Structure formats: structure tokens, C-alpha cells
N, C-alpha and C positions, 0 to 999 in steps of 0.2 A: 549557367546551363539552363536552357529552356526546356520545359516539359514537352513541348511539341516535337522536339528532336529525339525524344526517348522512345524506345520500343516498349511494347507491353511488358516484356520480361524485365526491363530496366525499372519501369514504374512499379511492378509487383515487388521487386527486391527493395525498392525505396519504401514501399508501403510496409513491408515486413520490418524494416528498420524504424519506421515511424511508430509502429505498435510494439516494437521490441520483441516480436515473436521470434526473432533471430537470437535473442539473448534471454533465455528462460530463467536465469538466476533471479531476476527481479520478480518474476511470477512466484518463484519458490518462497521468497521473502514475505510475500503476502499470503501464500497458500498455507504454509506450515502453521502460523498462529491460528488461522481459521480452523484447521484440523485439531489443534490443541483445544480450542474452545469447544468444538463439537464433542470431543472425547470427555473433557472435564464436565461439561453440562450434563452428560449422561451418567455421571457417577453419583452414588449415594454414600455420603460420608459416614464414617464409623461402621462400615460393614466389613465382615471378614471374607466376603466372597471375592472372586476375581473381578476385575474391572468390567463394566458394561461397555459395549461398543455401539456407536451410532449406526443407524441403518445405512445400507449401501446407497439408498435413494438420497438421504441427506448429504452424504459424502460427495456424491456425484454432483448434486445441485450446487453445493457451496464451492466445490473445486472448480466447476465450470464458471461459476460467477466470479471467482477470484481471477481466473485467467482473462475473462472478458473485461472486467473492470480495471485490471492493471493495464491492459492494452488501450482501453479508452482513455485512461488517465494519462498515459504517455502521449497520446495523440493531442489532447488538449494542452498538455505541457509544452509540446513543440509549437503549437499554435501561439500560445502566449509568449514564447521566447523566440519567435521567428526573426525578430529584429535584433535580438541579443546574442543568439547562439553563434552567429557569424563572427562575433568579436572575441569569442572564447576559444582557445586553442583546441580544447577537448571536444567541443560541440560544433565546430565550424563546418563539418562535413555532414551534419544531419540533413535529412531530405528537404525540409522547408528552408533552412538556412542556405543550402546549396542550390536551391531552385529546382530540385528534381520533382517535388510535389507542390501543389498549391495549398494555400491556407484553407480554401474551401474543402479540399480533400480531407484535411485534418479535422475540420469541424464536422463534416458528414461522417467521418469515421467515429468520432466521439459519440455522436448522436446514435449512430447505427449500433455500435457495440453496447452502449448503455441501454438501448431499448431491447436488444437481444438478451442482455443480462436480466433486465426487468421481467422479461417473459418467463423466466424461471420461477418468479414469485407466485405464479398461479398454482404451483405445486406445494406451496408453504402456507402456514396460517396467515390470515389477513393482517395480523399485527406486524408481521415482518415487513409488509409493504410500506407501512408508515415509517418504520425505522430506516428502510432503504432510501427514502427520500433524502435523509440527512447524509447518507453515504454519497449520493450523486452530487449534492450541493458541495460537500467538502472536496470531492474529486475535481469539481469544476473551478472552485475558487483557489485551490492550492497554488497553481502555477503563477497566479497574479500576486500572491502574498509577498514574494521577495522584493516587490517594489515598495511595500508599505511597512514591513516589519522584519526584524532580524530573526524571526522564528518561523519561517515557512516550513522548516522541518517538523515543527510541532503540528502544523495543519496537515502535512503529509502523513504523519503518524496517526492522526485522528481519522483521516480518510481511509488509509489502508487498514487500520485497526478496527474500524466500525463493524467489520465482519464478526468480531468477537461478541459484542452484545447481540447482534443479529442471530448468531448461532445459539445463544442462550434463550432468546425469545422464541426461536423456532422449536427449541427443545422443551423449555420450561414454561413458556408463556410470559416470561419476564426476565430481568437481570438481577441476580442477587449480589451481595457484596463481593463474593469471590469472582463473579463474572467481571465486575468492575476492576478488581485487582489484576486480573489477567489483562484487561484492556490497558491499565496503567503500566503494567510490566512491558507490554508490547510497545507502548509509546516510548518508554525509556530505551528499549532496544533499538527502535527505528530511529529516534533522534540521535542516538549514539552512532550507529553505522552511517547514517546520512550526513552527520557532521564530518566524519572522516572523509566521505565522498566529496563534501563541499570544500574541504581543506585543499583539495587538488586544484580547485578553481578560484581560490581566495584572491590571489593577486589580480586576476582578470576581473573578478567581481568588484573589487575595490575600484579599479580603474573606470568601470562603466557604471558604477553606482548601484550594483545589485547587492541585496542584503542576504545574510545567512547566519546560522548559528556559528559557523566557522569564523566569520568576520566578528561576530559579537564576542565570542570567547577569546579571540586573539591568542596571546601567548599561553593562555591557560586551556587551550583546546584539548590537549592530551589528557589533562586532569579531568576536564569535563566529560570527555568520552568514557574514561575509565570509571568515573562516578556513576554515569548513566547505566553502563553495563553491569556494574556491581549492584545497583538498585534493581535491575532486571533479575539478576540471579537471586537476590535476597527475597524479592516478592514472589517469584515463581517457586522457590524452595518452600516458602510458607504455604502457598496454595497447594502444592503437591502433598505436603505433609497433612494438610486439612483433609484432602480427599483420600489419600492412600495409606496413612499411618497405620491403620488397623487391618489393611487387606493382606492377603497372602503374598503380595509383592514385598511386603516388609520394608517399605520406604521409610 
């Protein structure tokens, strides 16, 4: 299919698919941990008062940033996989693989949405800007990692989870040990669910030489996913106990 033969409406629908704006569940998987981090960073441990809430300003900035960065990450992912997606049953109809959008469109989308997300940083402390550079770098390199390592899901988890330390920096000026524990918990959760996702593509990935945690774990994939999710629950339970054990919530 040639892009020249498509109407504006067709191209717009393809662009929505490129950015996954038509599938908000992925945005939620990035947004929820960001909001967790904002909430936890505002807590004072060992207090009997009700939990403190982050300002509406911070929630709006980080929520908008999560939406934009997830979309930009999807665009660069499809750019990196444009010659691979057509060989995988689940992804062969994606906009670049099917020829409905050009590679240039994907790159421009990544750059545009990343810059738009970066513009939000003017409303945050300057330290957050320096931390955000790591987030952009991780989002850019993640799609290419499946060619070099069996652990691209770990890089994805770092890219999406980097909003956690950024939330702590925006709130506290730095990241304490509990902020890093939330980050590690999020990584366990993300690697767990994305390994399940990769299990759907494992046969195609092996044929074309693409690597993933699903390929690495092999017949132990279910055990690995269960272990990662259990680690997530244990770490988060400890973090929540630290923050809320003495509050009126009675956790």
C-alpha cells in the first residue's frame, strides 16, 4: 500500500495506530506507576495524619508527560522494527510495516512528541531536566536492544519507569532508597507483563532472530513471570508499610 493513495483520514488513523493513541491501556501502564511515585514522594513516614496529596499541577504535568512519552516511544519502536514487523503475524499490519506511513513520519513524530513533553519541564525544578535526558535516551535505544540482548524488556522497564525517580526529584529534590525501591518494583512488574506479551511472538522472533526475555526464559517463562510479579508485590508491600503503617489508614 502506497501512502500517496491514502486520504488524510486514512493517514490520520494510521498515525493514531503508530502512536497507540487508539490503545490507551499502554499509556495507563506507564501512568499509574508515575502517579504512585508522586503520591509516595509526598508522604512523611511515621506520621498519624492522613496521606498528603501531590498538587494538581504536578499530577497534570506528569500525566501529560506520560501520555506523550509513551506515544513517542511507540513511534520510534515502529521505526526500529519497520523491517521486522511485517514478518510477525501480530504486527504485520502496523502502519510502517504495511506502508501506510513513512519512516520519516515515525521519526518526526518521535522528535515532535519528545520535544512537546520536554516543554513541560519548564514548570519543574531544573534538576528534573537532567534526569529527563536519561528517559529520552532510554526510550530511543529500547527498540534496538532486541537485536543485541535477550533483555530488551529490562530497557523498556527502565525507560517507562524513569518517571518514578523523576517524580521523587520533582518533589524531594532527590531520590531516596524508597524511591529506588518503587523503581525496582516497577521494573519487575513491567518485565513480567512484557515477557507475557513477548511470549505471543516467540516463535516468529526465533525465526527472524529477534531476542526477548520470552526467548531467554524458554520453558521457564511462566515461572519467571510469576517470580517477577511476586517480587513486585513484596517490594511494594514493604514500601507501603514504610509510608503508611502508622497513618490513620492502618495499612
